[in-house]
C-alpha positions, 0 to 999 in steps of 0.5 A: 185090445191093445193090451192083448196085442202087447202081451202077444208081442211080449210072447213073440219077443221072448220066443224070438230071443230064445230061438236066436240067443246064439245069433244075438250074442254073436251079433253083439260080440262082433262089435265089442270082441269081448264076452262079458261086454257082449253079454251085457249088451244082449241083456241091455238090448232085451231090457230095452226091447221088453220096455218098448215092445208095444212100439212093434208094429207087426211080428214080421219085423221083429227080427230087424227091430230087435237086431236094430236094438242090439246094433244101436246098443253095441254102438252106444257101448263102443262110443261110451268106451271111445272105441268108435272113430268116425272116418272121413272120405279122405281116410276111406279113400286112402284105405281103399287105395291099398296104400296102407299095408299094415295087415299081416296074416289077415283073415276075414274076421280080422279084415272086417274088424278093420273096416269103419263101423258103418261098413262093418255093420253092413258086412256083419248083418248081410253075410254073418247074420244073413239078412237081406239088403232091405232088412239091413237097411231097416236095422241100420235105419238107412235106405236100401241104396245107401246100404248097397253102396256101403256093401259095395265099398266094404267088399271092395275094401275087404277084397283089397286087404285080403288080396294084399294078404294073399299076395304076401303069402304067395310071394313067401312074405307072409 
């Protein structure tokens, strides 16, 4: 019985990957911003998922389970390549205050990329991948209140950065 269930999960996983390959690639790319690295992450994520598919409890959680693998694989890649930096509360408050005015011609994608990784993840999964708050929490292995707080802070940071950019444009400085 267990083998049958595993085989069924294998089929469901392969079907999910086929149907969502563009979204999976886009998710990996949103972290690494490099085509080859994103493809490597997708490939590694698929390998990890196939090895551990027996751990999947039910197919309803397949999307969040696989996205968690992609996010973690992306973050591992960034850490190995020293592209992730931890941000303390003081630094975060500094950015949130709007004091740092280093963004010129910022669009949404670039603004999101400037956020600390925890905030990027929440924005990407919630808005670019259209996951619900509960699904984002499952992918990032956090409780929903933590995700709501991060989402609120991330949106606040984005609003500040986008507003500053908009004001420069309006005033003819951009």
